N, C-alpha and C positions, 0 to 999 in steps of 0.2 A: 568647545563643542562637547556634548555628551556622547558617549560611545555605548554600543550594544554588542553583546555576544550571544548568538543563538545556537541552541542545541536542540535538534529535532529527533525524537525517538519514534519508533513504530513504523507504520506502513507509508506508501506513497501518498495516500489520501491525507494522512496527518502532515506529511511534508508540504503539501499544497496549503494547508492551514498556516503552517509556519511561514511559508513565503508570503502569504497575504498579510500576516501580522507584521513581518519585517518590513514589507512595503509601506504599511501604514506608519510605522515608527520612523522609517527613513524619511517619509514625507513630513514628519513632525520635526525633523532636523537631527535625529540621532544617526551616528556614523557607525556601520558595522565593523567590527575588528575580529581577527581570527583567534586571538588569545584571551581567555576569560579573565586573566589577571589584569588586562588592560581596559576592562569594560566598566562603565558606570551602571549599566543595566545588564544583568545576567538572566536571559530568558530561556526557559526550557519548556518544549511542548511534549507532553508525556503520552504514553500509551497505557491503557488500563484494561486491555482486552483479556489477558491471561496473567497468572500470578507471576511468572518469570519477567514479564514486561513491567509489572508493578515494582518488582524488586530492582530491576534495572533503573527505573525511574527514581526510586528512593536513593539508590547509590549515586546517581548523577546529581540529584539535588544536594546531597550532603557534600559532594565534591565541589559544587559551585559555591556553596556557603563558605567553604574554606578559601575560595578564590577572592572573596570580597576584599577589595583593596583599601576601602575606607568605610566608616559607619554610614556614609551617604550612599554607598553602592546598594542598588536594589536587586533583590532576587525575585523574579516573577515566575511562577509555575502555572501552566495552563494545560488544557487538553483532557483527554479521556480519563486519566487517573484522577484529576480533580473532579470531573463530573461524577465519578464513581464513589470517591472517598473524601470529597472536599472538606466536610466538617471535621473529620478525624485528622486529616493532614494539617488543618489550621491549628488544632490543639497540639499535635505532636511536633510540629516544625515551626515554632514561633519566630525562628530566624528568617523565615520567608516573608517577604513584604507584601506580596499580592498573589492571590489564587484566582484563576479565571477558568470557568467551565467551557465546554466546547461551543456553546452558543454565544460566547463573548468575543469571538474572533474580530468582528467589526468594531468592537468598542474598546480595544486594547489601549489605544492612545488616550481615549477619554479616561479610562480607569487609571492609567499611569499618571496623568495629569492630576487627577483627584488625590491620588496617593501622595504626590509631591506637594500639593497644596496643604494637605493635612500634616505632612512631615514638617513643612516650613513653619506651620502655625504651632507645632510642638517643639520648636527649636532644632529642627533637622533630625529629630530622634526617629528611631524605627517605629513602625506601627505595630502595636501589640496584637496578639491573636484575637482578642476581643474586638478591637477596632477593625481588625482585618476582616472579620466576618460581616461587618457593615459595608466595607468597600468592595468586597468580592461577591460575585454571583455564584452560589453553590447549590447544586440540586441533588438532595439525597436520592440514592437509588431506590431504596425500599419504600413501596407505597406511593411513589410519585413517578410521573413520566419525566422524560428528559426535558420536557418543556415546562416543568413545574415552576411555581413562584411567579407566574404571569409573564415570564420572559418570552420574547419573540424567538421563534426558532430561526437559526442562522441558515442562509443560503447564499453562496458566493455569487459575485456579479463581476462582469467584465469591467465595470467602472471602478472596481477596487484596485488600488495600486498593488503590484506584486513584484517581489524581488526574488528572482530565481536563485536557488542554491545548487541546483544541478549544473553540470557543464552547459555552456551556452548553446550547444547543438542539440540538446534534447530536454524535454519538459513533460510533465504530467498535466492532464486536463481533467479535472473532476467535474462530472456532469450531474451528479445527484448528491444529496445528503440523506442520512438516515437509511433505514431498511424496513421493508414490510414483511420479510420472512421471519419465521419464529422457530428457528433451530433450537433444540432442547439444550444444547451445550453453549449457546452464544448469548452474550450480554449486549451486543451492538445495538439492537433496537431500544433497549433500556437506557443505554448511555447516549446514543446519537439521535434517538427519536424516530418518528415515522419517515417513510420515504417522501422526499421533496425533490422534484426534477427541476432543473433550470430551463429557462425558455430556450428553444432551439436557436433563435437569433442571438441571444446573449452568448451562448457557447461558441457559435460561429465567429462572433466579434472577438472574443478572447483568443480563439485559435488564430485568427488573421493577425492579431497583434504579435503573437508568439512567432508566427511564421516570418513576419516583417523584421523581427529581432534576430533572425538567423537560425531558428530551430529546424533541425532536419528530421527529428523523430518526435512525434507527438503520441503519447500513450494515454488513451482514455481509461479513467478509473472511476470506480464507484463501489459501494458495498455489493451491489448486484447490477452490473452494467446492462443486462438484458431486461431489467425492471424499468429502464429509462422510459418516462412518459406514462407509466401505468396510472399515475395520479393526476394526469392532465386531462382526463376524460376520454370517452370513446373516440372522439375525432381528433385527439391530439397526436403529436408525432411519437414514434417509437424509435428504437435504435437504428433500424434500417434507414429511416428517413433522416435521422441525424447524420449517419455516415454518408449518405448521398449528398446532403447539404455541405458537409465538410469537404468531401472529395471534390465538389464542384467549385467551392469558394476559397479553399485554402491550399496554397502551393507548398505543401510539405511532402517530401519524398516518401516517408514512412508514417503510416497511421497504424498504431498497434492497439489491440483490445485486451484488457485484463479483467478478470472476475466475471465470467460468463456463467450464469446459473444454468446447470445442464438441461433441465426440463423446458427452458425457454428458448433453446437454440433451435430455430426452425430453418427449413430449407431456404426461405426468403433471404435470411442472413448469409447462409453459406454460398448461395448463388450470387449475391451481391459481392462478397469477398472474391469469388472466382472471376467475376467480371471486371474488377477494379484492381489493377496491379499495385496501386499505392496503399491499399488496405492489406496489410500483411496477413497471409494465411497462417496465423499463429493463434491457437485456441487454448486459453487458460480456463480449464473447467474443473472446479473444485468438487470432485465426485464425493470425497470423504470416505466412502466405503463402497462395496458392491454387494454385500450381504443384505438381502431384503429385510431381514429381521432387524439388523443393526440400523439400516437406513430409516426403517419405520420408527425405531426408538429415538433416532436423531431428529425426527419430524422433517425428514427430506422426502418430498413427494414423488419418488421414483424408485425403481429397483434395478437389478442387474440387467434385465433384458433391455430396458430403455438405454442404459449406459452403453451396452454393446452395440445396440442399434444406432446410437448417436455416433459412436466412433466409426462404424461402418459407413454411415451416411457422409461424414466428413471426408473420409478417404475415397469414397466414390465420386463426390463432387470436386474435391481438391486432393488429388492423389499425393501431392508434395507437402501437404499441410503438416505443420508441427503441432503436436498436442502435448500440453502440460497439465498435470493435475496434482492435487494434494489428497492425502488419505490420513485418517486417524485410527490408530490402533489402541486397544485397551479400553475401548468404551464399555460402560457397564453392560454386562450380559453377553459380551463377545466371546465366542467359543473358538476352540482350535479349528473346528470345521469352517467357521467364518473367516478365519485367517487363511485357511487353505483356499477358499474361494477367491480371496483377494490376490493370493500368490498365482493362482491359475489365470486370473484376469490379466495380471501384469505379464505373465509369460505369453499369453495368447495375443494381446493387443499391442504390446511393445510400444508404450508411449515414449515420446522423445525426452521429456523431463518430468520427474516425479519427486515430490516432497512428502515425507512420511513423518507424522508427529505423534507423540504419545498423549493420550487424553489425560486432562487434568480437571479435577472438580473446581468449579467457580461458584463462589457464594452468590445466590440469587438465580442460578440457572436450574431448570427442572431436573437435568441429568444428575446433578449433585445429590439428589435424594433417591436416585434409582437403586434397586437392590443389585446384588452380584457385581460389586465393584471389583475391579481387576487389580491384583497386587502390582506394585511398581516394577519389581524385577521381571515379572511376566510381560508387562508392557514393553520393557526395554528389550527383552529377548525377541519379541514379535517385531519390534522396530528394526532391530539388527538383521534379523532374517530377511525381511522384505527389502531393506536397503541394499543388502548384499546381492539379492536377486536383481534389483533394478540397476545396480552398478554394472552388471554384466550386460544387461539390455542396452543401457546408455552407451557403453563402450562399443557394442556391435553396431549400433545406429551410427555412431560417429565414424567408425572404421569404413562404413559404406560411403562416407563423404570424401574419403581420401582420393585424390585425383580430380575431384570436381572443382570448378571455379564458383565461388560464392561472393555475393555482394556483402561488403563489410563496412559498418560505420566505425570510423576510427576514434577511440576515446583519447589517445595520446600515448606518452611513454609508459611502459608497463611498470607497475609497482614491483614486479618480480625482478626486473633487470633493466637498467637504462640502455641495454643493447637491443631490446625488443620494444616494438610497438604493440599496443593492445587495442582490440576492437571487438565488435559483436556482429555476427551475421544476423540476417533477418529472423532466424529461428531462435535467437537468444535474447530474451528480455532483460533490460537493465536491472542489476542488483540481485536478481534471483536465479538466473541460468549461468552457464559457463561463458567463456570468451574465446576469441581467436587471437593467439599470439602471432605477430607478423615479424618474421626473422629476415626478410629481404625486402628492400624497397624503402622509399621515403615519401612521406605525406604529412599533412597537418591534422591535428585534432578537428573533428567535425567533417572530415572529407568521407565521401563514399567511394570506396575503391573495390576493385576485383582482386580476390585473393585465391590462389590455387592451393588447396589443402594438401599438405604433404605428411602430416602426422596426426594421430588421433589418441585422445585419452578419455576416460569415462565422462568427463564434463567439459573439457577444453579441446581446442584444435590448434594446429600450428600450420602456417602457410606463408607464402610469398606473394607480394603484389605483382600482378601481371598487367600488361598494357590492355586498354579497352579494345 
């Protein structure tokens, strides 16, 4: 039996692609193994969104090359970094046997078979970079769309086999591919192509299969979840219709939404969440900034007034809602006054979860050519100032939960100590927010339990299981 080791980098959307590829290869007879040194195929799905992710990808690839146990061991590199830098990677990393872009997810088994056939014909030798470029589909970024070269754009289907790499009690459900927004700092439309929405019936079918497999928390993801259906025509479904269908047809206790584009969050969606307890009142809204001038330069079609109005609407319709957002500091042209406005917004609106990132130029993005670039030291100073402010806000909001009983999905024994269990409350998304440490009571991973909060920290909570 041939074995495979998978490394998935980047976001949950990338992870879904990884799980689909792994499912296809398992269907081909490959057996997953946890140690790369024991694998006949070393597969890494890369992220190419920002430079730090590219650097992580290169380091991971080099590490896997070192793990090759025999000359017949194959290293396969796929995903966003290949879509962005494929031809350069093929030249610089001849030790890699196969490169596949983001549109090749469904063809991975076919590509690997072709690779093995050629290797066998060459006496089991490795494929050279020149031969590699013939067997891989690589789409240059500059001057070409992500669909270049005549390749069909990929769109997931419920018919595809999928091998979950998350714990069995939770899974991501990707409802679209690509993106129709044109933010001046972002390469996603160039890498992933235009917006493509899956059919509502197909999404429901996959969700039903995940629920039947024991998933308790289903997290809907997309580059822009609120764009779902915009490409399906004026009479097609939109996000509220998809959520209604999932709520009616899928017996999953928690439905969570990630990546909601702020200007598309309407009262119809908020009122639906308020009326359906299984759709968690958790709103992930990547505002990116609040300064009108910075948002305009980012090509974000809203300003501070709309942002503040949206936060007020959410809290009017759903007073207990949790709001998460991300912000970028150091964008070209950002002034101290812009940062002050962002600090004032954080102090006034007191969001539950905030991530702050420093802007980085990316080749191919319009913002990389903007004047008034911000020095790196100043970016970091602004980041540290705002994160310090948000840390105090997060702590205060968590302290307000002490004494309350919250529903918690248990992940298992804590990585911090085998004397603690670890879980997440409904207002904590997997991988990105804090957690709840359980110091009293017993249960199994995947159970939903009631926990009385006894202690609060800036990002995490502590509590004991109480009887229903």
